[in-house]
Every structure is written in structure tokens, then in C-alpha cells.
N, C-alpha and C positions, 0 to 999 in steps of 0.2 A: 535414218539420216537424209534427208528426200536430196539430191545432187544435181546440177540445171545439166538438160540431156545433152549442150553444146561442150561441158564439161567433160563429161564419161564419153563422149565420142572422140573428143579430140587425146583423152587418156589413154585410151584403148589403140588407137591408133600412133603413140608414142611407145607403150609399151607391150604392147602386142600379146605372146603367149601368157606375160607377166601380170596380165591385168587386174585378171581375178583376183591374182595374191595382191595387190593393190586396193582394189573393192571390198575386198575384207577387211583391210583395216578400219573401215571406216563402222563395223559395228564391232570392233576390238577395243578395251580402254585406249586411253592414251598413255602417255609416260611423263612422268614429274621430274624436275633437277634442281638442283641449286648449285651455286658455286661458293667454296670459303674464299671469306674475302681476307688474302693473304699481306693484308697491311695493317691487318688486327691479331690475328692469330695465321698460327702454322696449322696445316695442317695435321701434324703430329699430335699438338694439343688439344686441337677444337676434337678429333676424334678421341681422346684420353678424357675430354672434359666431357662427352657426350654418353661415352660408357659402352659403346656398340661399332660395331663391323657396319659399314656403308658398301653398296655397289657402285664401283665407280662407271661416272661416263667417262669411256675409252678413249675419246678423244680427244676429250681433256687432262689438263696436271690437273686442275681444284675442281673438277667438279664432278658429284654424287647425284643417283637416282635417291627422289623417297617419296616415299606412299603416302597419298592422299589426306588418308586418316591423322599422320603425323601434323599437318596444320602448319608447318613451320613461320609463317606469316603472322601466326600469332603469340609464338613463342618468345621470350623476353631475349635470348638471346638474337632474334631478327634486330630487335632493339638496339643492340648493342653493335650493326652491325658486323657479327660475324657473318653470313652468306648475303649472297643476292640471287634471290629464287628468278631461275630461269629457264626455259624451254632446251633441253639438251642439247638440240640440234643446233640450235643458234649459240650454242656456245663454241662452237668451230671459224667464224671468221677471225674473232680475236685472237682462237691460239691459232692460226695458221701469218696471221700480223707478224707476230715474233717480237713485238713492242721490245725495247730494253732501255736499262737507264738511262740518263741522257740524251736521249733522244729528241727531235720535235716532231710530234706525232699529232695529226689531225682524225677525230672521227666526227666525217661529216654529215651524219645523219645521225645523230646521236640519241635521243629520247626514244625510251624512254631513261636509259640510261647504261643497260646491262652491260654491252659491250664496251661502255666506255670504262665500266669498273675492273673491268677485267686490265683493259691496256692501262689503268692506272697502275695494277696491282703488277703488274709485267716490269712497271717502269721503277717502282719502289718508291715513288717519291721524289724522284729525278728526271730532269728535264722540262720540257714544254708538253702541256697537254691541252690541244683545242678540242673542243666540245660544241657541237656546233647544231644547233636544229633552226630549221628555217618557221615551222609553224609553232607562235610566239602559246599556243593552248597547251603546248606539250612541254612546254618548257619549264614549270615548277616540277611534276616529276623528276626532270634532270638535275634540276638543281639539288629536293630534297635528294636522291639517292647516292650524289657527290657527297653531299654533306656527311648523310650518314654511313655512308662507308669511311669517311676519316680521308679525302684525297685533297692534298696542300695543291697542288701542282697543274692546277686546269683552269682554264679561261675559257669559261659557257657565254659563246656567242648565238644574237638571234638575228640571223643573216640569211641573203642570200648566196648559192653557190658563186658568183659570180661575183658580188661585194666583195667575198672573201679573197677572189683570186684576183679582185683588185687590189689588193694589199698584199696579198701573201705568196708573192711571185718565186715558184722554187724556192721554198721556204723549208721544207717539211719534207723529214725522212721516210715516214710512212703516213698512207693514208686510207682509212678505214671508209670503203662505202657502202656501207647497209643499203640499198637503193628502195627507195619506195616502189614498192609490187603492187600486182592481183591478190598476194596476197593466198596462195590456192593450196602452200605446204601447211596454213593453220587452220583449213578449213573444220578437218575432223577436231583439235583443238576448242575452235573459238564460233559459234555459228556466225559470227556478226562480221567473220570474214568469206563466207558463204555469200552473206548480203552486199558485202562490198564489192565481190567478184563483180556482181550482174552491173556494179559501176563501174569500176577501174579495170576496163579488160587489156587487155594485152600491148593492142597499139598504141593506146594512151601512155601507158606506164613505160615504154620503148621508149617513146619519145623526151623522158623528163630525164632518164637513165642518161641516154645518149648526153643530153646537155649538160647533166652533173659529171659524167666520167671528162667532159671534153673541159669542164673547171678545175677538175683534179691534178690534171698532169699538169695544168699552169702553175698549180704549188707544187708541184711533187720537185724535191731535188734530181740532178742527175744522177742515177745510182740508187736511190730511192724506189721501195716495195710500194705497189700500189694492189688494195684488197679490193677486190667487188663478193659481193654477195646480196643475195633476195633470200627470200622465203616462199618460194614458186616454183611451180615444174614449169613453165611456159619454156619453149626455148628461145622463143620470141624475146625473152625479156633475161636469159640466160646465154646460152650459148652462142645467139645469135649478135647479140649483143658483144659479147666478146672478138669474135669473127670480125665483128665492121672496125671496134676500136683495133686489133690488130693490124688493121687493113690504112686505119687513117692514123694511126702512129707504127710507124715503123720502128721506132727509138724504142719501142717493149717489147720484152719477150714472156712469155708463158711460165713461172714459176711449179716446178712438178708438188705437187700436195698427194703428199702419204694416204694412202689409203686403204689403211688398214682396216681390222672391222666391218668388215662390208660395208665401208663406204665405195659406191661407185664412180667411173672414168666421165667424165663428162661425154656429149652425144658429136660427134663429128657432121659436119651439115654438109652436105654436097656444095655449097654455093660458096663455101667458104674454102680458103687454099689453105690454112692453117690451120693443124689436128689439134683440134679441143680436150683432148685424152686428158692431160692434166689437169684439167679441170676437177672440182670436186662435184657430184651427187649424193644427197643423202635420201633415199626411200625409205618411208615408214614401214613399206612389208621389207626391207632388206635389216634396219636398225631399231634398237630401242630410241626412238624419236621420231617427229615431225619431218616436213620436207623443207628444204634448203640445196640451194647452190653455192658454192664457192670459187672461185677462179684468182691466182696470184699472180702479178706481172710487176718484172721488173723494169727500169727505166734506164734503159742505156749508160743515154747521151742526153746533152740541153747546155741552157746557161744559166748560171749559179744567181742566186740570189743574194742580194744585201739587206738589213735592217739596223735600222736604230735601237737601240737598248730601250727600255721602260723608263718612262718617263714619270718620278715619284712628286706627288703633291701634297703630302704629308708636312705638316710645320712640328716647328721643335716642339711644342704643346701639347701636340698629342703625342708625339716619340715618349716624351715624359708621363703621360697617363698612361699610354701601355707598358712603358718600363714597369713605373710605380704598380700596375697592378700585377705585374708578373713577380716582382719583389714580394709582394705582400701574400700574393695565395699561389704560386707554383712554384715549383722546384727547377728550375729552367730558364735561360737566357729570355728574355726578350726577342722576338723579331728584330731585323735589323731594316729592311726594305719594307718601308708601313706605305700605304696610300690613301687616302680620304676620300667615298664619293659620297658625299653630302656627310650625314650622321655615318653612313657605314664606315669601317677602318677593316682595310684588307691587309695583309701579308703575301707581298709576291717574289716570286723565285728571282733573284738578280738576273737571269737571263733573259726572262719574261720579255715579248717584242712590243714595240711599238702600236698599239691598238686604234691609234686615232682617227678617227672616222666610222668606225665598225661599230656598232649594238651591242655594246656587253653587258652580258648579266649579274655575272661575277666571274671575280679575279680573284685566283690564288687563294690564299685561306685567311675566311671572311671572321674575325675574328671578334667581332660587338660592334657595340654603337656608340658614339658620344653625344650627352644631350648636354647641352653648356661643358662643365666639367665632370660628369656623370660618368662613369664606363661602364656601361649591362653588357658581359661578355656572351656570346653565341653560343649556338646550339653547335653549329659547327667548330669552336672552338675546341669545343669540350669532347667532339668526336675524333680530334685528330691530336686528340693528349692519351697516354696513359696514367693508370691512378698514381705510378709514381713519379709524376710530373705533376701532381697536386698535394697541395699541403693541407687541406681540410678533407679528408675521407670520410663517408660513413656505406660503408661497405656490408650488404647483404646478403645470405646465401640464396641459389635462386628458386628455391623453392618457401622465402619467404614472402608472407601476403603485402609486407611494405613496398616490393618490386613491382606489385600488381597496384595497388594504393598510387605509385611515383607514376608510375605509367598514364593512370587516368588522371593525371593533373591533381591529387587531392594533397593537401600539406603533411608534412612528417612530424613527430617529434624524435629526437635523439640527439645526445650528448656532444656536441660539435662547437667549435670555438667562431664567435660573433660573424657575420662576413659572407664571402663565396665560399661553396663547398660541391663534392662531385656526387651522388649519389653513385653506385655503382655494384653490379653483382659480381661478385671477390673483387680480381683484379682490374676490371673493364669497365670505364665510364657510362652510365645510360642518358645521363643530363646533369644541369646546376641545380642547387637549390640556392637559396642567402639566408643565413641563421641568425636569430634573434632570441637568447633567452633559449636555446634548444628548442625554438619553433622553426621548422625548414619550411619556407616559403617555397615552391612547386615554379619554378621557370620550365618545366619542360612543356617545349610551344605547342600550344592549341590545336596545330594540323596535325601534327605525330600521336598524336594520344590514342593512347588503346581504349576499343569500344567491345566492353566484354558482352 
């Protein structure tokens, strides 16, 4: 791989006698990883299911390395939402955030959703998770990943940080800013990162990063935690940004990040009066992952926010239709807080905030859509259910050809009561079918279908 000379010179000045070890990584294979989605399956259950041990990513409680020949993105377990494929170092920021059930958490730069999924698993379906992405072209991937992983307590927004800040003053307990950056840490992994680096330089990115952090401060509650991360090596986008922030906002303090397993300390900057050693650096010549930077900050004081509850707009007729579906086809009680966006019906958490004036793309658990009096359940709904929640279950073994046929969108044939049913791998749903006379019409989303 041909690296830009400017990049080489700057990295040599930054790393000194470690530079050659760093440079050698560009002729070495990268590392691959995924995180088990504990909203769906426990670590122990997953390892038992696959029948083998995996090497753990040491800074992640649910992350594992895999060999590229394993190709987990084409495995049926991926379509069941068992794991999210993620670069190993990228697992660190959400791990440092330590989201808890019941908290209000914002992932400010969320797409494609890997860190959002990690936060959601830590929250265990309790609390409010806002996943924002300013780039509308990246929203579809974020929506799919949230639905695939069975996340029910997320609000997906497509807004600028300052628009969110105008609505959510001092609202969040924790905020993750995985900032847009020059992407130097991903150059080995993705050649497009090298090409982008020549366009999006550190000076341009630093301006964006400062603005985002200013808005994040407005939205963070006193006592709250802010985690800032990038996938770049540039001190201009990392330590210098944190040094600037601490200078502008003296009511913040850096929080120590555990430096186990060859994670390095942040670099102290001559022009910064604060020690930055509590930040974390992930160097590819030091550990099994790509380049990353993480800083954690605690907001010591500030003004508390106050918010009205979510305003429901579903009428009695819609509630009755949803209740009838749950009684007829599931073994669980229908959600009580139901709202309508046109024909689309969502179940929302009781403590969701009022989002009037914000561009909301998804809110809560999308149950399905109503056309006149006909309700069609969504893929989002079934990915938030377990097989025991569904009355009509068509279960196949992992190696059944019917699983692949279903994921490709083909019609299946099996004994099943007429109406809606779930195709499952063992106990885990893949998606809906609608049965009539044992012919199962496939309702797996066209955009999700497996291409072999």
C-alpha cells in the first residue's frame, strides 16, 4: 500500500523509534472482530451454540476475533441478530461509556450503528437511547442494524448537533461523540480511508469536532459522562481537541481509562496545561486492532434540564387492532404506549421525551403498518421477540436448506396454522411468513435478503 508522504513524515515525527514497527503493520494482515449481541443471546449460550472457543477482544466484554475465512456476515446467525461485525479497536469507546439500564444516552454520530448496538446491549432495553446521524444517506444502515439487533428503546434522529442541543438541554446522562475524523487509523483496513484522508485533513476535521463537542456539552447533565473518540492518529484531532475542550469548559475532568493489554496513554501536549495521559491510544503495532483514540470526561456541575413526556397520538381503534394481533398471534401482552406515524405503528417507552420539532426517523419499537383495518407486522417487531413469544413457529435446524431458502425470499411449505407465523433457527426468529393451507408466503424484507 502506498502511503502519502505527508502522512509518513508526520507519523515518524510522532512515533520516533517506534515508527518502523508501526510502518510494518501496513504489510501485515488486519484483525477481524464481532461482538455478540447480548440482547438476543448470552455469551455462554452463543459459544455453546457454535461449539468452539474464540479469542476474546481484551478490551471488550462481548467482543471476539474471527478469521476472515469464517465469513460471519453470510452465516444465518448474522441474520438472527446474534452478533455485530465490528473492527476490534472500535469496540472500545462504547465500552468506556459504560451505559446502564434506565439511563438517557445519546450516540451523537451513530451510523452505521456498531457503537449504538453496544450501548443498547448495555442498557438491556431500559431507558432512552437517542441515535443521531446527520448524514441522511447513512441512516438506512443505522435503522437496519437497530432493527436487526432487536433494539426497542431507541429514537433515531437525522439532525445537526446544534438542532438537537436546542431541544435537549442538559437531558442526557451519557453522550458518545465518535467524531467525524480524517480516518488515519482505518487506512490499513480500508483503502478508501487513504483516499478520504487526502480530502478531509485534520484542520478541517478539528473545526467540526470542536463544534460537535460544544453542542454535546449543552446536552449533558451535571454529573454526566462524555466519551470522545476518533479513528485517527492525528494529535490535532485527538489530544489537542481534548486540551482545548478542558480549557474552554473547566467544569469537566478527565476520567482514567484502563490501559490494560498494550493500550497506551494519551500524549501530553506542550501547549496544554492539562495532563492527557488519562486518554487512551490504540496503536496497530501494539495490539490486535486498528488505530483509535478515546477520552472520557465527567461534567462536574451545570444546570439541570426539564422535559415533557412523549405525546402519544394513536387512537383507540389502532390500539384495538394491535391488541387483537398480539392476542391472536403471540403469547405476550401488546405494548401499552403505542403511537402512529401515518400508517406506521410504533411502541414507545413510557419515559421517552417529547421530540416535537426534531426530525425523527424511527422511534421505539416499530410494530408494523396499518392499511385500513389490516395490520402487517414488521421485521423490527419479530426481531424484538423470542420464539416463545410467538404462537405459530416454524423451526428449522441451522443446516436446513429451508433456512437459506427463507433468507433468499423463497416461498416455503410446512404445516402451520393459517395466518402469521415465525420462521426460526431453533429458538431464534428470522422473520415472518403468512400461512395459508401450509403454503408460507415469505415476508422477509427484500433489502435484507441473503444473496448467495
